[in-house]
C-alpha positions as CSV (number, residue, x, y, z in Angstrom):
1,M,4.0,11.8,-18.5
2,S,7.7,11.6,-18.7
3,A,8.8,10.9,-15.1
4,N,11.5,13.1,-13.7
5,H,14.1,10.7,-12.5
6,S,16.8,13.2,-11.7
7,T,16.5,13.4,-7.9
8,K,18.1,10.5,-6.1
9,R,16.8,9.7,-2.6
10,R,17.5,7.0,-0.1
11,V,15.0,4.2,-0.6
12,A,14.2,1.1,1.5
13,Y,12.1,-1.7,0.3
14,F,10.4,-4.3,2.5
15,Y,9.6,-7.8,1.4
16,N,8.5,-10.9,3.3
17,H,9.1,-14.0,1.1
18,D,6.0,-15.7,2.5
19,I,3.6,-12.8,1.8
20,G,2.6,-14.1,-1.7
21,N,1.6,-17.6,-0.5
22,Y,-1.5,-16.6,1.5
23,Y,-4.7,-17.4,-0.3
24,Y,-8.1,-15.8,0.3
25,G,-9.8,-18.7,-1.5
26,P,-11.1,-19.7,-4.9
27,G,-12.7,-16.9,-6.8
28,H,-11.8,-14.2,-4.5
29,P,-10.4,-11.1,-6.3
30,M,-7.8,-10.4,-3.7
31,K,-4.7,-12.4,-4.6
32,P,-1.6,-11.8,-2.5
33,H,0.3,-13.7,-5.2
34,R,0.5,-10.5,-7.0
35,L,3.1,-9.4,-4.5
36,K,5.4,-12.3,-5.5
37,M,4.9,-11.3,-9.2
38,T,5.8,-7.7,-8.4
39,H,8.8,-8.6,-6.4
40,N,10.0,-11.0,-9.2
41,L,9.6,-8.3,-11.8
42,L,11.4,-5.6,-10.0
43,L,14.2,-8.0,-9.3
44,T,14.6,-8.9,-12.9
45,Y,14.6,-5.2,-13.8
46,G,17.6,-4.8,-11.4
47,L,15.8,-2.3,-9.2
48,Y,16.9,-3.9,-6.1
49,K,20.4,-2.6,-6.7
50,K,19.1,1.0,-6.4
51,M,17.7,0.5,-2.9
52,D,18.2,-1.3,0.4
53,V,16.0,-4.4,0.6
54,F,14.9,-5.5,4.1
55,R,12.9,-8.4,5.5
56,P,10.5,-6.8,8.0
57,H,9.6,-8.1,11.3
58,W,6.3,-9.8,12.1
59,A,4.0,-7.2,13.8
60,S,2.9,-8.4,17.2
61,R,-0.6,-8.5,18.8
62,E,0.6,-5.5,21.0
63,E,1.5,-3.4,18.1
64,M,-1.8,-4.1,16.3
65,T,-3.8,-3.0,19.4
66,K,-2.2,0.5,19.3
67,F,-5.2,1.0,17.0
68,H,-7.4,-2.1,16.9
69,S,-9.4,-3.4,19.9
70,Q,-7.9,-6.2,21.8
71,E,-11.0,-8.3,21.4
72,Y,-10.8,-8.0,17.6
73,I,-7.2,-8.8,17.4
74,D,-7.6,-11.8,19.8
75,F,-10.3,-13.0,17.4
76,L,-7.9,-12.8,14.4
77,Q,-5.2,-14.5,16.3
78,K,-7.3,-17.6,17.1
79,V,-9.7,-17.9,14.2
80,S,-9.1,-20.5,11.5
81,P,-11.1,-22.2,8.7
82,E,-11.9,-25.0,11.1
83,T,-13.0,-23.0,14.2
84,V,-15.0,-20.5,12.1
85,R,-17.2,-23.3,10.9
86,R,-17.5,-25.0,14.2
87,D,-18.1,-22.4,16.9
88,L,-17.4,-18.8,16.1
89,N,-20.5,-17.7,14.1
90,E,-21.4,-15.0,16.5
91,A,-18.0,-13.5,16.6
92,T,-17.5,-13.7,12.7
93,T,-20.8,-11.6,12.4
94,K,-19.6,-9.1,15.0
95,F,-16.2,-8.6,13.3
96,N,-17.4,-8.9,9.7
97,V,-15.2,-11.9,8.9
98,G,-16.3,-15.1,7.3
99,E,-17.9,-16.9,4.4
100,S,-20.8,-14.4,4.1
101,T,-18.5,-11.3,3.9
102,D,-15.8,-10.2,1.6
103,C,-13.2,-10.9,4.4
104,P,-13.0,-14.7,4.5
105,V,-11.1,-16.7,7.1
106,F,-8.1,-18.5,5.5
107,D,-5.1,-20.4,6.7
108,G,-2.5,-18.1,8.2
109,L,-4.8,-15.1,8.4
110,F,-3.1,-13.6,11.5
111,D,0.4,-14.2,10.1
112,Y,-0.6,-12.5,6.8
113,C,-1.8,-9.4,8.8
114,S,1.4,-9.6,10.9
115,A,3.6,-9.7,7.8
116,Y,2.2,-6.7,5.9
117,T,1.8,-4.6,9.1
118,G,5.4,-5.3,10.3
119,A,6.7,-4.0,7.0
120,T,4.7,-0.7,7.3
121,L,5.8,-0.2,10.9
122,D,9.4,-0.8,10.0
123,G,9.1,1.8,7.2
124,A,7.7,4.4,9.5
125,R,10.4,3.9,12.1
126,M,13.1,4.3,9.4
127,L,11.6,7.5,8.3
128,N,11.3,8.6,11.9
129,H,15.0,8.3,12.5
130,N,16.0,9.8,9.1
131,L,17.5,6.5,8.1
132,K,15.8,6.6,4.7
133,D,13.9,9.2,2.6
134,I,11.4,6.7,1.0
135,C,10.2,3.4,2.4
136,I,8.2,1.0,0.2
137,N,5.8,-1.8,1.3
138,W,3.7,-2.9,-1.6
139,A,2.0,-5.6,0.7
140,G,0.5,-2.8,2.8
141,G,-2.1,-0.1,2.3
142,L,-5.2,-2.0,3.5
143,H,-7.2,1.1,4.1
144,H,-10.7,-0.3,4.8
145,A,-10.1,-2.0,8.2
146,K,-11.9,-0.5,11.1
147,K,-11.0,-0.6,14.8
148,S,-13.0,-3.6,15.5
149,E,-14.1,-4.8,12.1
150,A,-12.7,-6.2,8.9
151,S,-13.9,-4.6,5.6
152,G,-13.2,-4.6,1.9
153,F,-10.5,-7.4,2.0
154,C,-8.7,-5.6,4.8
155,Y,-8.3,-7.0,8.3
156,V,-5.6,-4.9,10.1
157,N,-5.2,-1.2,9.0
158,D,-1.5,-1.1,8.7
159,I,-1.8,2.5,7.4
160,V,-3.4,3.8,10.6
161,L,-0.7,2.0,12.6
162,G,2.0,3.5,10.5
163,I,0.7,7.0,10.8
164,L,0.4,6.6,14.5
165,E,4.1,5.6,14.4
166,L,5.0,8.6,12.4
167,L,3.2,10.9,14.8
168,K,5.7,10.0,17.4
169,H,8.3,12.2,15.6
170,H,6.1,14.4,13.3
171,S,3.7,17.1,14.4
172,R,1.7,16.6,11.1
173,V,1.3,13.6,8.8
174,L,-0.4,13.8,5.4
175,Y,-2.3,10.6,4.1
176,I,-2.9,10.5,0.3
177,D,-5.0,7.7,-1.3
178,I,-5.2,7.1,-5.0
179,D,-6.9,3.7,-4.8
180,I,-10.2,3.7,-6.7
181,H,-12.0,3.1,-3.5
182,H,-12.4,5.6,-0.7
183,G,-9.9,5.2,2.1
184,D,-12.7,5.1,4.7
185,G,-10.9,3.2,7.5
186,V,-8.1,5.8,7.6
187,E,-10.3,8.8,7.4
188,E,-12.5,7.5,10.2
189,A,-9.5,6.9,12.5
190,F,-8.3,10.5,12.2
191,Y,-11.7,12.3,11.5
192,V,-11.5,14.5,14.6
193,T,-7.8,15.4,14.7
194,D,-5.8,18.2,13.0
195,R,-2.5,16.4,13.1
196,V,-3.4,14.0,10.3
197,M,-4.9,15.2,7.1
198,T,-6.5,12.6,4.9
199,C,-6.9,13.1,1.2
200,S,-8.7,10.5,-1.0
201,F,-9.3,10.5,-4.8
202,H,-11.9,7.9,-5.5
203,K,-14.9,6.7,-7.4
204,H,-17.9,8.0,-5.7
205,G,-21.6,6.9,-6.0
206,D,-23.0,3.4,-6.3
207,F,-19.5,2.0,-5.5
208,F,-17.9,0.4,-2.5
209,P,-17.6,1.5,0.3
210,G,-20.2,4.2,-0.5
211,T,-18.4,6.9,1.7
212,G,-16.2,9.8,0.8
213,A,-18.6,12.5,-0.3
214,Q,-17.2,15.9,-0.8
215,G,-19.1,17.3,2.3
216,D,-17.2,14.8,4.5
217,I,-14.6,17.2,5.8
218,G,-13.9,16.1,9.4
219,S,-15.3,17.3,12.7
220,A,-14.3,18.9,15.9
221,D,-10.5,19.7,15.7
222,G,-10.4,17.8,12.5
223,K,-12.8,20.0,10.6
224,Y,-11.4,20.7,7.0
225,Y,-8.7,18.0,7.6
226,S,-10.5,15.3,5.8
227,V,-10.3,16.0,2.1
228,N,-12.5,14.0,-0.4
229,V,-12.2,14.2,-4.1
230,P,-15.2,12.2,-5.6
231,L,-14.7,11.3,-9.1
232,D,-16.7,9.4,-11.8
233,E,-15.9,6.4,-14.1
234,G,-13.5,6.7,-17.0
235,M,-11.0,8.8,-15.3
236,D,-8.0,9.3,-17.6
237,D,-4.4,10.5,-17.0
238,D,-5.0,14.1,-17.9
239,S,-8.2,14.5,-15.9
240,F,-6.5,12.8,-12.8
241,A,-3.5,15.2,-12.9
242,Y,-5.9,18.2,-13.4
243,V,-7.4,17.6,-9.9
244,F,-4.5,15.8,-8.1
245,K,-1.7,18.4,-8.5
246,P,-3.5,21.6,-7.4
247,V,-5.1,19.8,-4.4
248,I,-1.8,18.2,-3.2
249,Q,0.0,21.5,-3.8
250,S,-2.5,23.5,-1.8
251,I,-2.4,20.9,1.0
252,M,1.4,21.0,1.1
253,T,1.4,24.8,1.4
254,R,-1.2,25.0,4.1
255,F,-0.7,21.9,6.1
256,Q,3.1,21.5,5.9
257,P,3.3,17.8,6.8
258,G,6.4,16.4,8.2
259,A,5.8,13.1,6.6
260,I,3.5,11.6,4.0
261,V,1.9,8.2,3.6
262,L,0.9,7.4,0.0
263,Q,-1.4,4.7,-0.7
264,C,-1.0,3.5,-4.4
265,G,-4.0,1.1,-5.0
266,A,-3.7,-0.3,-8.5
267,D,-7.4,-0.7,-9.0
268,S,-7.5,2.8,-10.5
269,L,-5.6,1.4,-13.6
270,T,-7.3,0.9,-16.9
271,G,-8.6,-2.7,-17.2
272,D,-8.8,-3.4,-13.5
273,R,-11.1,-6.4,-12.6
274,L,-13.1,-4.3,-10.0
275,G,-12.3,-0.9,-11.1
276,C,-13.7,1.6,-13.6
277,F,-11.0,4.2,-14.1
278,N,-8.8,4.4,-17.2
279,L,-5.4,5.5,-15.9
280,T,-2.2,4.3,-17.4
281,L,0.9,3.4,-15.5
282,K,2.4,6.7,-16.3
283,G,-0.7,8.5,-15.2
284,H,-0.8,6.7,-11.9
285,A,2.9,7.1,-11.3
286,N,2.7,10.8,-12.1
287,C,1.0,11.2,-8.8
288,V,3.9,9.3,-7.1
289,Q,6.5,11.5,-8.8
290,F,4.7,14.6,-7.8
291,V,4.5,13.6,-4.2
292,K,8.2,12.6,-4.3
293,S,9.1,16.0,-5.7
294,F,8.4,17.8,-2.4
295,G,11.3,16.1,-0.7
296,I,9.3,15.1,2.3
297,P,9.8,11.6,4.0
298,V,7.3,9.2,2.2
299,L,6.0,5.9,3.2
300,V,4.7,4.2,0.0
301,L,2.2,1.5,0.3
302,G,0.1,-0.7,-2.1
303,G,-3.6,-1.4,-1.7
304,G,-6.1,-2.6,-4.2
305,G,-5.6,-4.1,-7.6
306,Y,-7.2,-7.1,-9.0
307,T,-5.9,-7.6,-12.5
308,I,-2.7,-9.0,-10.9
309,K,-0.4,-8.8,-13.9
310,N,-1.1,-5.2,-14.1
311,V,-0.6,-4.7,-10.4
312,A,2.9,-6.1,-10.9
313,R,3.6,-3.9,-13.8
314,L,2.5,-0.7,-12.0
315,W,4.3,-1.2,-8.7
316,T,7.4,-2.1,-10.5
317,Y,7.2,1.0,-12.6
318,E,6.4,3.1,-9.5
319,T,9.5,1.5,-7.8
320,S,11.6,2.8,-10.6
321,V,10.1,6.2,-10.3
322,L,10.9,6.3,-6.6
323,V,14.5,5.2,-7.0
324,G,15.0,7.5,-10.0
325,E,15.8,4.8,-12.6
326,E,14.5,4.5,-16.1
327,I,13.4,0.9,-17.1
328,A,12.6,-0.6,-20.5
329,D,9.1,-1.1,-21.8
330,T,10.0,-4.6,-22.9
331,I,9.6,-6.9,-19.9
332,P,12.6,-9.0,-19.1
333,Y,12.2,-12.7,-18.8
334,N,11.1,-13.7,-15.3
335,D,9.3,-16.5,-13.4
336,F,5.9,-15.2,-14.5
337,Y,6.8,-14.1,-18.1
338,E,3.8,-15.7,-19.8
339,Q,1.4,-13.7,-17.6
340,Y,2.4,-10.6,-19.7
341,K,1.9,-12.2,-23.1
342,M,-1.5,-10.4,-23.8
343,N,0.3,-7.0,-24.0
344,N,3.1,-8.3,-26.1
345,Y,5.4,-8.6,-23.0
346,K,5.2,-4.8,-22.7
347,L,5.3,-2.9,-19.3
348,H,3.0,-0.1,-20.2
349,L,-0.7,-0.3,-20.9
350,T,-2.9,1.4,-23.4
351,P,-6.0,3.0,-22.1
352,T,-9.3,1.7,-23.4
353,A,-11.9,3.7,-25.4
354,Q,-14.0,4.0,-22.2
355,V,-16.0,7.3,-22.0
356,N,-14.6,9.7,-19.4
357,K,-17.6,10.9,-17.5
358,N,-15.5,13.5,-15.6
359,T,-16.2,16.6,-17.6
360,K,-14.1,19.6,-17.1
361,E,-17.1,21.5,-15.6
362,R,-17.6,18.8,-13.1
363,L,-13.9,18.6,-12.2
364,D,-13.8,22.4,-11.8
365,M,-16.7,22.3,-9.4
366,V,-15.1,19.5,-7.3
367,L,-11.7,21.2,-7.4
368,G,-13.2,24.6,-6.5
369,R,-15.0,23.2,-3.5
370,V,-11.8,21.4,-2.2
371,L,-9.6,24.4,-2.6
372,R,-12.3,26.7,-0.8
373,N,-12.4,24.3,2.1
374,L,-8.6,24.3,2.4
375,N,-8.7,28.1,2.6
376,Y,-10.5,27.7,5.9
377,L,-7.5,26.1,7.6
378,R,-5.9,28.4,10.2
379,G,-2.4,27.4,9.3
380,A,-0.4,24.3,10.1
381,P,-1.2,23.0,13.6
382,S,1.6,22.3,16.1
383,V,2.0,20.2,19.1
384,Q,3.7,20.8,22.4
385,V,7.1,19.2,22.9
386,Q,6.7,16.0,24.8
387,E,8.7,12.8,25.4
388,V,8.6,10.6,22.4
389,P,7.1,7.1,23.0
390,P,9.7,4.3,22.4
391,D,9.8,2.3,19.2
392,Y,8.1,-1.1,20.0
393,P,8.9,-3.8,20.0
394,E,12.3,-3.5,18.4
395,S,14.6,-0.5,17.9
396,D,15.6,0.9,14.5
397,A,19.1,-0.4,15.1
398,S,17.8,-4.0,15.2
399,I,15.8,-3.4,11.9
400,L,19.0,-2.1,10.2
401,A,21.1,-4.9,11.6
402,R,18.9,-7.3,9.7
403,E,20.9,-8.1,6.6
404,R,20.1,-6.4,3.3
405,A,18.8,-9.0,0.8
406,D,21.3,-8.1,-1.8
407,D,24.2,-8.5,0.6
408,V,23.4,-12.0,1.8
409,S,25.2,-14.9,0.1
410,G,27.1,-18.1,0.6
411,A,28.4,-18.8,4.1
412,Q,27.1,-15.6,5.4
413,A,23.6,-16.6,4.4
414,V,24.0,-19.9,6.2
415,R,25.4,-18.2,9.3
416,E,22.4,-15.8,9.3
417,G,19.9,-18.6,8.8
418,I,19.0,-17.4,5.2
419,H,19.2,-20.3,2.8
420,T,18.7,-20.8,-0.9
421,A,16.1,-23.5,-1.2
422,D,17.1,-25.3,-4.5
423,T,20.7,-25.0,-5.6
424,S,19.8,-26.5,-8.9
425,K,17.7,-23.5,-9.8
426,K,19.2,-20.1,-10.4
427,H,17.7,-17.8,-7.8
428,H,18.1,-14.1,-7.7
429,E,20.7,-12.8,-5.3
430,A,18.2,-10.3,-3.9
431,E,15.7,-12.9,-2.9
432,Y,15.3,-14.3,0.6
433,Y,14.9,-17.9,1.4
434,D,13.9,-18.8,4.9
435,G,14.0,-22.7,5.1
436,P,15.1,-25.7,3.2
437,N,11.5,-26.3,1.7
438,D,10.8,-22.7,0.7
439,Q,10.7,-22.6,-3.1
440,D,9.1,-20.3,-5.6
441,G,5.5,-21.3,-6.5
442,E,5.0,-23.6,-3.5
443,G,2.8,-23.2,-0.5
444,G,-0.3,-21.2,0.3
445,G,-2.2,-22.1,-2.9
446,G,-2.0,-18.5,-4.1
447,S,0.5,-19.4,-6.9
448,A,-1.9,-22.0,-8.2
449,D,-4.6,-19.5,-8.7
450,V,-2.8,-17.1,-11.1
451,E,-5.1,-14.9,-13.0
452,M,-4.6,-15.6,-16.7
453,A,-4.9,-13.1,-19.5
């Protein structure tokens, strides 16, 4: 794929400097450190110059309970590694959190959820008020969390909360998921409504979470508004485009969304630690470019991705596609430069010799059934005009008033409480520093657990 970079759109990028320091624990495949690597790489490519960079707000308990149960959020707010071992065994079982699950309790758990959720909500609000065309939060996209339960490394479902925010201003919202895992938490939340269409392209069969069969199409008012495209291992760029483009084109024609949420899980890339697809960066980003081409407001989120050096490669490249900027294949020197040594410091990946089990006949069968189901739609649903709920807890004006990262320097930074930690080290002008002890590579333990090639 040769990405079409000709269309320039207003892009906002959200990044919390603390997000890469949270640590799920030794041996756990989810490493928030990948977000710090991604941020550093896109800075060294100079992509921050092509978009507005914002520090997001911390989502509140009240914001999270717009979808999640109060009891569940209260639990996340009070649980810690100490309390979970002492007296919360019953609650951890109830909420699927703890050592016996894939959702461990770690230091700062609630703050971690608050950070990535706040960024998604800020992005949705900017789109609602036509302040930006595209909003990016690579820390978001945690699509497995349920109303009262953690699942699949996900605790708070920022996607559902972001969609609920978008529904305040848009009659219809389309959710697209290209993570290798089915977006079950989002589908479940909107399974009986026609105002949100969910469309997930994922590995199906003996694979987590085990949902997302093609016959799962929604129910009640939401019948035919859940679209599942089950795929097999070895999926390559051409095969993915073969099903992705006609499905999305048909949805856009029939559903006519006012806004799109695109989850860009990187575990569908070739060589992922937990995945079994064989997509290259270009094949994955081809989907992003195609969605961008419709000119609809888009909230772009991260998701899975467990070979972290490749996650950073992908989300940096997809940022370049979203801002319409070509970037070199040779990776510039950065704080994590040696992580890219195994691929000769190149950005792009070569697919493996893995067998693609998605035959044309099978893809035609899957594609035909999806398109037939979409034919049953009665046209784009609408809603009655009603008073729009207020943005909560802060207005978009206050979000915009927060200084752009690439505009903050010197005395202004001190005045705004944004400080460079170590004046002896050259820090990028687009980076944020929130305190005198905040330095790259310190805190959280995540940076000490960097996955080596």
